[in-house]
All heavy atoms as a GROMACS GRO file, in nm:
protein
  596
    1MET      N    1  -3.703  -3.074   4.951
    1MET     CA    2  -3.797  -2.986   4.883
    1MET      C    3  -3.762  -2.975   4.734
    1MET      O    4  -3.851  -2.969   4.652
    1MET     CB    5  -3.798  -2.848   4.947
    1MET     CG    6  -3.857  -2.843   5.087
    1MET     SD    7  -4.027  -2.902   5.101
    1MET     CE    8  -4.116  -2.782   5.009
    2HIS      N    9  -3.633  -2.974   4.705
    2HIS     CA   10  -3.593  -2.962   4.564
    2HIS      C   11  -3.646  -3.080   4.483
    2HIS      O   12  -3.695  -3.063   4.371
    2HIS     CB   13  -3.441  -2.953   4.553
    2HIS     CG   14  -3.392  -2.943   4.412
    2HIS    ND1   15  -3.406  -2.827   4.339
    2HIS    CD2   16  -3.333  -3.033   4.330
    2HIS    CE1   17  -3.358  -2.847   4.217
    2HIS    NE2   18  -3.313  -2.971   4.210
    3ALA      N   19  -3.640  -3.200   4.541
    3ALA     CA   20  -3.686  -3.319   4.471
    3ALA      C   21  -3.836  -3.317   4.446
    3ALA      O   22  -3.885  -3.375   4.351
    3ALA     CB   23  -3.648  -3.444   4.549
    4ARG      N   24  -3.910  -3.248   4.531
    4ARG     CA   25  -4.057  -3.244   4.520
    4ARG      C   26  -4.108  -3.129   4.434
    4ARG      O   27  -4.226  -3.123   4.402
    4ARG     CB   28  -4.120  -3.235   4.659
    4ARG     CG   29  -4.089  -3.352   4.748
    4ARG     CD   30  -4.167  -3.470   4.705
    4ARG     NE   31  -4.142  -3.581   4.798
    4ARG     CZ   32  -4.159  -3.705   4.766
    4ARG    NH1   33  -4.200  -3.737   4.645
    4ARG    NH2   34  -4.134  -3.800   4.852
    5GLN      N   35  -4.024  -3.034   4.399
    5GLN     CA   36  -4.070  -2.919   4.322
    5GLN      C   37  -4.136  -2.958   4.191
    5GLN      O   38  -4.231  -2.894   4.148
    5GLN     CB   39  -3.953  -2.824   4.294
    5GLN     CG   40  -3.914  -2.742   4.412
    5GLN     CD   41  -3.800  -2.646   4.384
    5GLN    OE1   42  -3.764  -2.575   4.473
    5GLN    NE2   43  -3.742  -2.641   4.267
    6SER      N   44  -4.090  -3.065   4.128
    6SER     CA   45  -4.146  -3.104   3.998
    6SER      C   46  -4.290  -3.152   4.009
    6SER      O   47  -4.362  -3.152   3.909
    6SER     CB   48  -4.059  -3.212   3.934
    6SER     OG   49  -4.061  -3.330   4.011
    7VAL      N   50  -4.333  -3.194   4.128
    7VAL     CA   51  -4.471  -3.240   4.145
    7VAL      C   52  -4.555  -3.143   4.227
    7VAL      O   53  -4.670  -3.172   4.259
    7VAL     CB   54  -4.475  -3.382   4.209
    7VAL    CG1   55  -4.411  -3.483   4.117
    7VAL    CG2   56  -4.409  -3.382   4.345
    8LEU      N   57  -4.500  -3.029   4.260
    8LEU     CA   58  -4.571  -2.932   4.341
    8LEU      C   59  -4.678  -2.862   4.258
    8LEU      O   60  -4.653  -2.814   4.148
    8LEU     CB   61  -4.470  -2.828   4.393
    8LEU     CG   62  -4.514  -2.738   4.508
    8LEU    CD1   63  -4.553  -2.820   4.630
    8LEU    CD2   64  -4.402  -2.644   4.544
    9ALA      N   65  -4.799  -2.859   4.313
    9ALA     CA   66  -4.912  -2.795   4.245
    9ALA      C   67  -5.007  -2.740   4.349
    9ALA      O   68  -5.019  -2.795   4.458
    9ALA     CB   69  -4.984  -2.895   4.156
   10SER      N   70  -5.072  -2.631   4.315
   10SER     CA   71  -5.170  -2.572   4.405
   10SER      C   72  -5.264  -2.484   4.325
   10SER      O   73  -5.219  -2.401   4.245
   10SER     CB   74  -5.099  -2.487   4.511
   10SER     OG   75  -5.194  -2.410   4.582
   11PRO      N   76  -5.396  -2.498   4.348
   11PRO     CA   77  -5.489  -2.409   4.280
   11PRO      C   78  -5.472  -2.264   4.327
   11PRO      O   79  -5.507  -2.171   4.255
   11PRO     CB   80  -5.626  -2.464   4.317
   11PRO     CG   81  -5.605  -2.550   4.437
   11PRO     CD   82  -5.464  -2.598   4.430
   12LEU      N   83  -5.414  -2.243   4.444
   12LEU     CA   84  -5.392  -2.108   4.494
   12LEU      C   85  -5.285  -2.035   4.414
   12LEU      O   86  -5.292  -1.914   4.397
   12LEU     CB   87  -5.350  -2.110   4.642
   12LEU     CG   88  -5.454  -2.162   4.740
   12LEU    CD1   89  -5.394  -2.174   4.880
   12LEU    CD2   90  -5.574  -2.068   4.743
   13PHE      N   91  -5.184  -2.109   4.366
   13PHE     CA   92  -5.074  -2.047   4.293
   13PHE      C   93  -5.083  -2.068   4.143
   13PHE      O   94  -5.029  -1.989   4.066
   13PHE     CB   95  -4.939  -2.102   4.344
   13PHE     CG   96  -4.909  -2.067   4.486
   13PHE    CD1   97  -4.911  -2.163   4.584
   13PHE    CD2   98  -4.878  -1.937   4.522
   13PHE    CE1   99  -4.883  -2.131   4.716
   13PHE    CE2  100  -4.850  -1.903   4.653
   13PHE     CZ  101  -4.853  -2.001   4.751
   14GLY      N  102  -5.148  -2.176   4.098
   14GLY     CA  103  -5.159  -2.205   3.956
   14GLY      C  104  -5.023  -2.214   3.889
   14GLY      O  105  -4.927  -2.265   3.947
   15ASP      N  106  -5.011  -2.159   3.768
   15ASP     CA  107  -4.884  -2.161   3.695
   15ASP      C  108  -4.778  -2.072   3.759
   15ASP      O  109  -4.659  -2.087   3.733
   15ASP     CB  110  -4.905  -2.118   3.549
   15ASP     CG  111  -4.979  -2.223   3.469
   15ASP    OD1  112  -4.975  -2.342   3.507
   15ASP    OD2  113  -5.042  -2.185   3.368
   16ASN      N  114  -4.821  -1.980   3.843
   16ASN     CA  115  -4.726  -1.891   3.910
   16ASN      C  116  -4.642  -1.962   4.016
   16ASN      O  117  -4.549  -1.903   4.070
   16ASN     CB  118  -4.799  -1.773   3.974
   16ASN     CG  119  -4.853  -1.677   3.871
   16ASN    OD1  120  -4.790  -1.655   3.768
   16ASN    ND2  121  -4.969  -1.621   3.897
   17ILE      N  122  -4.675  -2.086   4.044
   17ILE     CA  123  -4.601  -2.158   4.148
   17ILE      C  124  -4.452  -2.167   4.115
   17ILE      O  125  -4.368  -2.167   4.203
   17ILE     CB  126  -4.661  -2.297   4.175
   17ILE    CG1  127  -4.618  -2.346   4.312
   17ILE    CG2  128  -4.625  -2.397   4.066
   17ILE    CD1  129  -4.706  -2.453   4.369
   18LYS      N  130  -4.419  -2.170   3.987
   18LYS     CA  131  -4.278  -2.179   3.947
   18LYS      C  132  -4.199  -2.055   3.988
   18LYS      O  133  -4.078  -2.061   4.002
   18LYS     CB  134  -4.268  -2.203   3.796
   18LYS     CG  135  -4.319  -2.340   3.757
   18LYS     CD  136  -4.305  -2.365   3.609
   18LYS     CE  137  -4.344  -2.506   3.577
   18LYS     NZ  138  -4.475  -2.522   3.524
   19LYS      N  139  -4.268  -1.945   4.011
   19LYS     CA  140  -4.201  -1.823   4.057
   19LYS      C  141  -4.149  -1.837   4.200
   19LYS      O  142  -4.067  -1.758   4.244
   19LYS     CB  143  -4.295  -1.704   4.048
   19LYS     CG  144  -4.333  -1.665   3.908
   19LYS     CD  145  -4.430  -1.548   3.908
   19LYS     CE  146  -4.472  -1.511   3.767
   19LYS     NZ  147  -4.570  -1.400   3.768
   20LEU      N  148  -4.198  -1.939   4.271
   20LEU     CA  149  -4.157  -1.962   4.409
   20LEU      C  150  -4.027  -2.042   4.420
   20LEU      O  151  -3.969  -2.050   4.528
   20LEU     CB  152  -4.266  -2.037   4.485
   20LEU     CG  153  -4.402  -1.971   4.493
   20LEU    CD1  154  -4.502  -2.065   4.561
   20LEU    CD2  155  -4.395  -1.839   4.565
   21PHE      N  156  -3.985  -2.102   4.309
   21PHE     CA  157  -3.868  -2.190   4.312
   21PHE      C  158  -3.738  -2.110   4.314
   21PHE      O  159  -3.731  -2.006   4.248
   21PHE     CB  160  -3.868  -2.283   4.192
   21PHE     CG  161  -3.988  -2.375   4.185
   21PHE    CD1  162  -4.021  -2.437   4.067
   21PHE    CD2  163  -4.069  -2.397   4.294
   21PHE    CE1  164  -4.131  -2.521   4.058
   21PHE    CE2  165  -4.179  -2.480   4.287
   21PHE     CZ  166  -4.210  -2.542   4.169
   22PRO      N  167  -3.639  -2.152   4.383
   22PRO     CA  168  -3.637  -2.270   4.469
   22PRO      C  169  -3.709  -2.242   4.601
   22PRO      O  170  -3.701  -2.132   4.655
   22PRO     CB  171  -3.489  -2.294   4.494
   22PRO     CG  172  -3.426  -2.159   4.485
   22PRO     CD  173  -3.510  -2.083   4.384
   23ILE      N  174  -3.783  -2.342   4.648
   23ILE     CA  175  -3.856  -2.328   4.774
   23ILE      C  176  -3.757  -2.302   4.887
   23ILE      O  177  -3.778  -2.214   4.969
   23ILE     CB  178  -3.938  -2.455   4.805
   23ILE    CG1  179  -4.040  -2.482   4.693
   23ILE    CG2  180  -4.006  -2.444   4.941
   23ILE    CD1  181  -4.141  -2.374   4.668
   24CYS      N  182  -3.652  -2.380   4.892
   24CYS     CA  183  -3.547  -2.364   4.994
   24CYS      C  184  -3.423  -2.306   4.927
   24CYS      O  185  -3.371  -2.363   4.832
   24CYS     CB  186  -3.515  -2.499   5.058
   24CYS     SG  187  -3.652  -2.566   5.152
   25ALA      N  188  -3.380  -2.193   4.978
   25ALA     CA  189  -3.264  -2.126   4.921
   25ALA      C  190  -3.138  -2.211   4.937
   25ALA      O  191  -3.110  -2.258   5.047
   25ALA     CB  192  -3.243  -1.991   4.988
   26PRO      N  193  -3.066  -2.234   4.828
   26PRO     CA  194  -2.944  -2.314   4.836
   26PRO      C  195  -2.845  -2.250   4.934
   26PRO      O  196  -2.831  -2.128   4.941
   26PRO     CB  197  -2.888  -2.310   4.693
   26PRO     CG  198  -3.003  -2.272   4.607
   26PRO     CD  199  -3.093  -2.187   4.692
   27GLY      N  200  -2.779  -2.336   5.012
   27GLY     CA  201  -2.678  -2.289   5.106
   27GLY      C  202  -2.732  -2.240   5.238
   27GLY      O  203  -2.656  -2.201   5.325
   28GLY      N  204  -2.863  -2.242   5.255
   28GLY     CA  205  -2.921  -2.198   5.381
   28GLY      C  206  -2.901  -2.302   5.491
   28GLY      O  207  -2.879  -2.420   5.464
   29SER      N  208  -2.909  -2.258   5.613
   29SER     CA  209  -2.897  -2.350   5.726
   29SER      C  210  -3.019  -2.442   5.730
   29SER      O  211  -3.120  -2.417   5.664
   29SER     CB  212  -2.889  -2.272   5.857
   29SER     OG  213  -3.012  -2.204   5.882
   30ASP      N  214  -3.009  -2.547   5.811
   30ASP     CA  215  -3.123  -2.639   5.825
   30ASP      C  216  -3.247  -2.565   5.875
   30ASP      O  217  -3.357  -2.586   5.826
   30ASP     CB  218  -3.089  -2.753   5.921
   30ASP     CG  219  -2.987  -2.849   5.866
   30ASP    OD1  220  -2.960  -2.845   5.744
   30ASP    OD2  221  -2.934  -2.930   5.944
   31SER      N  222  -3.228  -2.476   5.972
   31SER     CA  223  -3.343  -2.404   6.025
   31SER      C  224  -3.401  -2.306   5.922
   31SER      O  225  -3.522  -2.287   5.915
   31SER     CB  226  -3.308  -2.332   6.156
   31SER     OG  227  -3.203  -2.241   6.137
   32ALA      N  228  -3.315  -2.247   5.839
   32ALA     CA  229  -3.364  -2.160   5.732
   32ALA      C  230  -3.444  -2.240   5.630
   32ALA      O  231  -3.548  -2.193   5.582
   32ALA     CB  232  -3.248  -2.089   5.664
   33GLN      N  233  -3.399  -2.359   5.599
   33GLN     CA  234  -3.470  -2.444   5.502
   33GLN      C  235  -3.606  -2.486   5.559
   33GLN      O  236  -3.706  -2.489   5.488
   33GLN     CB  237  -3.385  -2.566   5.467
   33GLN     CG  238  -3.249  -2.527   5.416
   33GLN     CD  239  -3.223  -2.563   5.273
   33GLN    OE1  240  -3.301  -2.631   5.209
   33GLN    NE2  241  -3.112  -2.515   5.223
   34LEU      N  242  -3.608  -2.517   5.690
   34LEU     CA  243  -3.735  -2.551   5.755
   34LEU      C  244  -3.828  -2.431   5.751
   34LEU      O  245  -3.947  -2.445   5.721
   34LEU     CB  246  -3.711  -2.598   5.898
   34LEU     CG  247  -3.835  -2.639   5.977
   34LEU    CD1  248  -3.902  -2.760   5.912
   34LEU    CD2  249  -3.800  -2.668   6.121
   35ASP      N  250  -3.778  -2.312   5.779
   35ASP     CA  251  -3.857  -2.189   5.770
   35ASP      C  252  -3.918  -2.172   5.631
   35ASP      O  253  -4.036  -2.138   5.618
   35ASP     CB  254  -3.772  -2.066   5.800
   35ASP     CG  255  -3.754  -2.039   5.948
   35ASP    OD1  256  -3.818  -2.106   6.030
   35ASP    OD2  257  -3.673  -1.949   5.980
   36ASN      N  258  -3.838  -2.196   5.527
   36ASN     CA  259  -3.886  -2.183   5.390
   36ASN      C  260  -4.001  -2.280   5.363
   36ASN      O  261  -4.103  -2.242   5.303
   36ASN     CB  262  -3.775  -2.210   5.290
   36ASN     CG  263  -3.664  -2.108   5.290
   36ASN    OD1  264  -3.552  -2.138   5.253
   36ASN    ND2  265  -3.691  -1.985   5.332
   37ALA      N  266  -3.987  -2.403   5.408
   37ALA     CA  267  -4.091  -2.504   5.385
   37ALA      C  268  -4.218  -2.471   5.463
   37ALA      O  269  -4.329  -2.482   5.410
   37ALA     CB  270  -4.039  -2.643   5.423
   38VAL      N  271  -4.203  -2.428   5.588
   38VAL     CA  272  -4.319  -2.390   5.669
   38VAL      C  273  -4.391  -2.272   5.606
   38VAL      O  274  -4.515  -2.270   5.598
   38VAL     CB  275  -4.277  -2.357   5.815
   38VAL    CG1  276  -4.392  -2.295   5.892
   38VAL    CG2  277  -4.229  -2.483   5.885
   39GLU      N  278  -4.316  -2.175   5.558
   39GLU     CA  279  -4.377  -2.058   5.494
   39GLU      C  280  -4.459  -2.100   5.372
   39GLU      O  281  -4.573  -2.054   5.355
   39GLU     CB  282  -4.270  -1.959   5.454
   39GLU     CG  283  -4.326  -1.833   5.392
   39GLU     CD  284  -4.219  -1.731   5.355
   39GLU    OE1  285  -4.100  -1.765   5.348
   39GLU    OE2  286  -4.258  -1.616   5.332
   40LEU      N  287  -4.403  -2.186   5.289
   40LEU     CA  288  -4.477  -2.232   5.172
   40LEU      C  289  -4.607  -2.300   5.211
   40LEU      O  290  -4.714  -2.270   5.157
   40LEU     CB  291  -4.392  -2.328   5.089
   40LEU     CG  292  -4.468  -2.397   4.975
   40LEU    CD1  293  -4.495  -2.299   4.862
   40LEU    CD2  294  -4.394  -2.518   4.926
   41LEU      N  295  -4.599  -2.393   5.305
   41LEU     CA  296  -4.719  -2.469   5.344
   41LEU      C  297  -4.825  -2.380   5.408
   41LEU      O  298  -4.944  -2.397   5.382
   41LEU     CB  299  -4.679  -2.582   5.439
   41LEU     CG  300  -4.595  -2.693   5.374
   41LEU    CD1  301  -4.542  -2.789   5.480
   41LEU    CD2  302  -4.674  -2.768   5.269
   42THR      N  303  -4.784  -2.284   5.491
   42THR     CA  304  -4.883  -2.198   5.554
   42THR      C  305  -4.944  -2.099   5.453
   42THR      O  306  -5.064  -2.072   5.459
   42THR     CB  307  -4.825  -2.123   5.676
   42THR    OG1  308  -4.709  -2.052   5.637
   42THR    CG2  309  -4.792  -2.219   5.788
   43LEU      N  310  -4.862  -2.048   5.361
   43LEU     CA  311  -4.917  -1.960   5.257
   43LEU      C  312  -5.013  -2.034   5.164
   43LEU      O  313  -5.104  -1.974   5.107
   43LEU     CB  314  -4.805  -1.897   5.175
   43LEU     CG  315  -4.723  -1.790   5.246
   43LEU    CD1  316  -4.605  -1.747   5.159
   43LEU    CD2  317  -4.810  -1.670   5.284
   44ALA      N  318  -4.992  -2.166   5.152
   44ALA     CA  319  -5.080  -2.247   5.067
   44ALA      C  320  -5.208  -2.287   5.139
   44ALA      O  321  -5.292  -2.356   5.083
   44ALA     CB  322  -5.005  -2.370   5.019
   45GLY      N  323  -5.222  -2.245   5.267
   45GLY     CA  324  -5.348  -2.269   5.336
   45GLY      C  325  -5.343  -2.371   5.449
   45GLY      O  326  -5.445  -2.394   5.515
   46ARG      N  327  -5.229  -2.433   5.473
   46ARG     CA  328  -5.219  -2.528   5.585
   46ARG      C  329  -5.203  -2.451   5.715
   46ARG      O  330  -5.143  -2.343   5.718
   46ARG     CB  331  -5.098  -2.619   5.568
   46ARG     CG  332  -5.091  -2.689   5.437
   46ARG     CD  333  -5.146  -2.825   5.446
   46ARG     NE  334  -5.122  -2.893   5.318
   46ARG     CZ  335  -5.197  -2.990   5.276
   46ARG    NH1  336  -5.297  -3.031   5.347
   46ARG    NH2  337  -5.172  -3.049   5.161
   47SER      N  338  -5.255  -2.507   5.823
   47SER     CA  339  -5.234  -2.445   5.954
   47SER      C  340  -5.089  -2.472   5.997
   47SER      O  341  -5.023  -2.563   5.946
   47SER     CB  342  -5.330  -2.504   6.058
   47SER     OG  343  -5.295  -2.640   6.084
   48LEU      N  344  -5.041  -2.394   6.091
   48LEU     CA  345  -4.905  -2.414   6.140
   48LEU      C  346  -4.888  -2.553   6.201
   48LEU      O  347  -4.790  -2.623   6.167
   48LEU     CB  348  -4.866  -2.305   6.239
   48LEU     CG  349  -4.725  -2.313   6.295
   48LEU    CD1  350  -4.621  -2.311   6.183
   48LEU    CD2  351  -4.700  -2.200   6.393
   49PRO      N  352  -4.981  -2.601   6.286
   49PRO     CA  353  -4.964  -2.737   6.340
   49PRO      C  354  -4.963  -2.844   6.230
   49PRO      O  355  -4.886  -2.939   6.235
   49PRO     CB  356  -5.084  -2.755   6.433
   49PRO     CG  357  -5.121  -2.616   6.472
   49PRO     CD  358  -5.092  -2.532   6.350
   50HIS      N  359  -5.048  -2.828   6.129
   50HIS     CA  360  -5.052  -2.924   6.018
   50HIS      C  361  -4.920  -2.921   5.942
   50HIS      O  362  -4.863  -3.026   5.908
   50HIS     CB  363  -5.169  -2.889   5.925
   50HIS     CG  364  -5.194  -2.991   5.818
   50HIS    ND1  365  -5.321  -3.031   5.785
   50HIS    CD2  366  -5.111  -3.061   5.737
   50HIS    CE1  367  -5.314  -3.120   5.686
   50HIS    NE2  368  -5.187  -3.140   5.657
   51SER      N  369  -4.869  -2.802   5.914
   51SER     CA  370  -4.742  -2.789   5.843
   51SER      C  371  -4.629  -2.855   5.919
   51SER      O  372  -4.547  -2.927   5.862
   51SER     CB  373  -4.709  -2.640   5.820
   51SER     OG  374  -4.808  -2.579   5.742
   52MET      N  375  -4.622  -2.831   6.048
   52MET     CA  376  -4.516  -2.889   6.129
   52MET      C  377  -4.528  -3.041   6.134
   52MET      O  378  -4.427  -3.112   6.129
   52MET     CB  379  -4.517  -2.830   6.270
   52MET     CG  380  -4.484  -2.682   6.274
   52MET     SD  381  -4.333  -2.634   6.188
   52MET     CE  382  -4.211  -2.712   6.292
   53ALA      N  383  -4.650  -3.093   6.142
   53ALA     CA  384  -4.669  -3.238   6.143
   53ALA      C  385  -4.624  -3.299   6.011
   53ALA      O  386  -4.572  -3.410   6.008
   53ALA     CB  387  -4.816  -3.272   6.170
   54MET      N  388  -4.645  -3.227   5.901
   54MET     CA  389  -4.602  -3.277   5.770
   54MET      C  390  -4.450  -3.281   5.760
   54MET      O  391  -4.393  -3.373   5.702
   54MET     CB  392  -4.656  -3.188   5.658
   54MET     CG  393  -4.804  -3.198   5.638
   54MET     SD  394  -4.864  -3.077   5.518
   54MET     CE  395  -4.795  -3.142   5.366
   55LEU      N  396  -4.384  -3.181   5.817
   55LEU     CA  397  -4.239  -3.169   5.802
   55LEU      C  398  -4.161  -3.246   5.907
   55LEU      O  399  -4.046  -3.284   5.882
   55LEU     CB  400  -4.200  -3.021   5.807
   55LEU     CG  401  -4.255  -2.939   5.691
   55LEU    CD1  402  -4.236  -2.790   5.716
   55LEU    CD2  403  -4.190  -2.981   5.560
   56ILE      N  404  -4.219  -3.268   6.023
   56ILE     CA  405  -4.151  -3.341   6.130
   56ILE      C  406  -4.248  -3.447   6.181
   56ILE      O  407  -4.309  -3.433   6.286
   56ILE     CB  408  -4.107  -3.247   6.244
   56ILE    CG1  409  -4.029  -3.128   6.190
   56ILE    CG2  410  -4.026  -3.323   6.349
   56ILE    CD1  411  -3.998  -3.022   6.290
   57PRO      N  412  -4.265  -3.556   6.105
   57PRO     CA  413  -4.362  -3.658   6.144
   57PRO      C  414  -4.315  -3.740   6.263
   57PRO      O  415  -4.196  -3.754   6.289
   57PRO     CB  416  -4.372  -3.746   6.019
   57PRO     CG  417  -4.240  -3.730   5.953
   57PRO     CD  418  -4.197  -3.588   5.981
   58GLU      N  419  -4.412  -3.794   6.336
   58GLU     CA  420  -4.379  -3.885   6.444
   58GLU      C  421  -4.331  -4.017   6.385
   58GLU      O  422  -4.358  -4.048   6.269
   58GLU     CB  423  -4.500  -3.907   6.535
   58GLU     CG  424  -4.618  -3.971   6.465
   58GLU     CD  425  -4.742  -3.975   6.552
   58GLU    OE1  426  -4.753  -4.066   6.636
   58GLU    OE2  427  -4.827  -3.886   6.535
   59ALA      N  428  -4.257  -4.093   6.465
   59ALA     CA  429  -4.207  -4.223   6.418
   59ALA      C  430  -4.325  -4.318   6.398
   59ALA      O  431  -4.415  -4.325   6.481
   59ALA     CB  432  -4.109  -4.279   6.520
   60TRP      N  433  -4.323  -4.392   6.287
   60TRP     CA  434  -4.433  -4.485   6.263
   60TRP      C  435  -4.391  -4.611   6.190
   60TRP      O  436  -4.473  -4.694   6.151
   60TRP     CB  437  -4.549  -4.417   6.190
   60TRP     CG  438  -4.517  -4.364   6.054
   60TRP    CD1  439  -4.455  -4.247   6.026
   60TRP    CD2  440  -4.544  -4.423   5.928
   60TRP    NE1  441  -4.443  -4.228   5.891
   60TRP    CE2  442  -4.497  -4.336   5.827
   60TRP    CE3  443  -4.605  -4.542   5.888
   60TRP    CZ2  444  -4.508  -4.364   5.691
   60TRP    CZ3  445  -4.616  -4.568   5.753
   60TRP    CH2  446  -4.569  -4.480   5.656
   61ALA      N  447  -4.263  -4.633   6.170
   61ALA     CA  448  -4.216  -4.752   6.099
   61ALA      C  449  -4.231  -4.877   6.187
   61ALA      O  450  -4.243  -4.869   6.308
   61ALA     CB  451  -4.070  -4.734   6.059
   62GLY      N  452  -4.229  -4.991   6.123
   62GLY     CA  453  -4.231  -5.118   6.195
   62GLY      C  454  -4.368  -5.156   6.246
   62GLY      O  455  -4.468  -5.146   6.176
   63ASP      N  456  -4.374  -5.195   6.372
   63ASP     CA  457  -4.497  -5.248   6.431
   63ASP      C  458  -4.585  -5.142   6.498
   63ASP      O  459  -4.672  -5.175   6.576
   63ASP     CB  460  -4.463  -5.355   6.536
   63ASP     CG  461  -4.410  -5.482   6.474
   63ASP    OD1  462  -4.441  -5.508   6.356
   63ASP    OD2  463  -4.340  -5.557   6.544
   64ASN      N  464  -4.562  -5.017   6.470
   64ASN     CA  465  -4.638  -4.911   6.531
   64ASN      C  466  -4.786  -4.929   6.500
   64ASN      O  467  -4.824  -4.944   6.384
   64ASN     CB  468  -4.589  -4.775   6.480
   64ASN     CG  469  -4.649  -4.659   6.556
   64ASN    OD1  470  -4.768  -4.658   6.587
   64ASN    ND2  471  -4.568  -4.560   6.584
   65PRO      N  472  -4.871  -4.926   6.603
   65PRO     CA  473  -5.016  -4.945   6.581
   65PRO      C  474  -5.088  -4.819   6.531
   65PRO      O  475  -5.207  -4.804   6.550
   65PRO     CB  476  -5.066  -4.985   6.719
   65PRO     CG  477  -4.973  -4.915   6.814
   65PRO     CD  478  -4.839  -4.917   6.745
   66MET      N  479  -5.017  -4.730   6.464
   66MET     CA  480  -5.077  -4.607   6.413
   66MET      C  481  -5.190  -4.641   6.315
   66MET      O  482  -5.174  -4.729   6.230
   66MET     CB  483  -4.971  -4.523   6.343
   66MET     CG  484  -5.022  -4.390   6.291
   66MET     SD  485  -4.894  -4.297   6.201
   66MET     CE  486  -4.786  -4.252   6.334
   67PRO      N  487  -5.303  -4.572   6.323
   67PRO     CA  488  -5.413  -4.595   6.229
   67PRO      C  489  -5.369  -4.570   6.085
   67PRO      O  490  -5.286  -4.483   6.058
   67PRO     CB  491  -5.520  -4.494   6.272
   67PRO     CG  492  -5.484  -4.453   6.411
   67PRO     CD  493  -5.336  -4.468   6.423
   68GLU      N  494  -5.426  -4.644   5.993
   68GLU     CA  495  -5.391  -4.633   5.852
   68GLU      C  496  -5.411  -4.491   5.797
   68GLU      O  497  -5.333  -4.444   5.716
   68GLU     CB  498  -5.469  -4.734   5.767
   68GLU     CG  499  -5.426  -4.877   5.788
   68GLU     CD  500  -5.279  -4.900   5.756
   68GLU    OE1  501  -5.230  -4.850   5.653
   68GLU    OE2  502  -5.212  -4.968   5.836
   69GLU      N  503  -5.516  -4.422   5.841
   69GLU     CA  504  -5.540  -4.286   5.790
   69GLU      C  505  -5.427  -4.191   5.832
   69GLU      O  506  -5.390  -4.101   5.757
   69GLU     CB  507  -5.674  -4.232   5.836
   69GLU     CG  508  -5.687  -4.216   5.986
   69GLU     CD  509  -5.828  -4.185   6.032
   69GLU    OE1  510  -5.924  -4.221   5.963
   69GLU    OE2  511  -5.841  -4.124   6.138
   70LYS      N  512  -5.369  -4.213   5.950
   70LYS     CA  513  -5.258  -4.130   5.994
   70LYS      C  514  -5.132  -4.166   5.916
   70LYS      O  515  -5.054  -4.078   5.877
   70LYS     CB  516  -5.234  -4.147   6.144
   70LYS     CG  517  -5.154  -4.037   6.206
   70LYS     CD  518  -5.151  -4.054   6.356
   70LYS     CE  519  -5.128  -3.923   6.424
   70LYS     NZ  520  -5.118  -3.940   6.569
   71LYS      N  521  -5.110  -4.294   5.889
   71LYS     CA  522  -4.997  -4.335   5.806
   71LYS      C  523  -5.009  -4.273   5.667
   71LYS      O  524  -4.910  -4.230   5.608
   71LYS     CB  525  -4.988  -4.488   5.796
   71LYS     CG  526  -4.941  -4.554   5.923
   71LYS     CD  527  -4.934  -4.704   5.906
   71LYS     CE  528  -4.896  -4.772   6.035
   71LYS     NZ  529  -4.890  -4.917   6.021
   72ALA      N  530  -5.130  -4.269   5.614
   72ALA     CA  531  -5.152  -4.210   5.481
   72ALA      C  532  -5.119  -4.060   5.483
   72ALA      O  533  -5.067  -4.008   5.385
   72ALA     CB  534  -5.296  -4.233   5.437
   73PHE      N  535  -5.147  -3.992   5.594
   73PHE     CA  536  -5.113  -3.850   5.607
   73PHE      C  537  -4.963  -3.830   5.593
   73PHE      O  538  -4.918  -3.737   5.529
   73PHE     CB  539  -5.161  -3.797   5.743
   73PHE     CG  540  -5.113  -3.658   5.774
   73PHE    CD1  541  -5.176  -3.548   5.719
   73PHE    CD2  542  -5.006  -3.638   5.860
   73PHE    CE1  543  -5.133  -3.419   5.748
   73PHE    CE2  544  -4.962  -3.509   5.890
   73PHE     CZ  545  -5.026  -3.400   5.835
   74TYR      N  546  -4.884  -3.920   5.652
   74TYR     CA  547  -4.739  -3.908   5.648
   74TYR      C  548  -4.676  -3.964   5.521
   74TYR      O  549  -4.559  -3.941   5.496
   74TYR     CB  550  -4.677  -3.978   5.769
   74TYR     CG  551  -4.702  -3.907   5.900
   74TYR    CD1  552  -4.751  -3.975   6.010
   74TYR    CD2  553  -4.675  -3.772   5.914
   74TYR    CE1  554  -4.771  -3.910   6.130
   74TYR    CE2  555  -4.695  -3.706   6.033
   74TYR     CZ  556  -4.744  -3.775   6.141
   74TYR     OH  557  -4.765  -3.711   6.259
   75ASP      N  558  -4.751  -4.036   5.443
   75ASP     CA  559  -4.697  -4.095   5.318
   75ASP      C  560  -4.661  -3.983   5.222
   75ASP      O  561  -4.744  -3.900   5.185
   75ASP     CB  562  -4.800  -4.187   5.255
   75ASP     CG  563  -4.749  -4.258   5.132
   75ASP    OD1  564  -4.630  -4.243   5.098
   75ASP    OD2  565  -4.828  -4.330   5.070
   76SER      N  566  -4.534  -3.980   5.178
   76SER     CA  567  -4.489  -3.873   5.091
   76SER      C  568  -4.482  -3.915   4.945
   76SER      O  569  -4.424  -3.845   4.862
   76SER     CB  570  -4.350  -3.825   5.136
   76SER     OG  571  -4.256  -3.931   5.123
   77THR      N  572  -4.542  -4.027   4.911
   77THR     CA  573  -4.540  -4.073   4.772
   77THR      C  574  -4.621  -3.978   4.685
   77THR      O  575  -4.736  -3.950   4.716
   77THR     CB  576  -4.602  -4.215   4.763
   77THR    OG1  577  -4.536  -4.301   4.854
   77THR    CG2  578  -4.592  -4.269   4.622
   78PRO      N  579  -4.561  -3.924   4.580
   78PRO     CA  580  -4.636  -3.833   4.492
   78PRO      C  581  -4.755  -3.906   4.429
   78PRO      O  582  -4.748  -4.022   4.394
   78PRO     CB  583  -4.535  -3.795   4.384
   78PRO     CG  584  -4.402  -3.827   4.441
   78PRO     CD  585  -4.423  -3.940   4.537
   79ARG      N  586  -4.865  -3.836   4.417
   79ARG     CA  587  -4.986  -3.895   4.359
   79ARG      C  588  -5.008  -3.838   4.220
   79ARG      O  589  -4.985  -3.731   4.188
   79ARG     CB  590  -5.107  -3.862   4.445
   79ARG     CG  591  -5.089  -3.900   4.590
   79ARG     CD  592  -5.153  -4.036   4.617
   79ARG     NE  593  -5.140  -4.071   4.758
   79ARG     CZ  594  -5.053  -4.160   4.802
   79ARG    NH1  595  -4.971  -4.222   4.722
   79ARG    NH2  596  -5.049  -4.190   4.927
   0.00000   0.00000   0.00000
C-alpha cells in the first residue's frame, strides 16, 4: 500500500486523500494491514466482495484460461 500511495486518487476524497496516509499503519500485523486496506476500499465505494477480490486475487499466472477482462481486473499496473 505504501508503494501505491503516490498514485492513489479518488473523486470522493479529492486533495484530502493525503490526510489518509499512511493507509497501513507502520508496525501493524498482517491482518491489521489487510483491515486498513479493506477499510479504504470500502469507504471509497467498493463492495466488500470486490475489495477482497482486489486484495486477495485468485491465481492466474501461466496457462490459466482466465478471460482477459478478469486478468485486467487483477492487473495492478498504475494507469
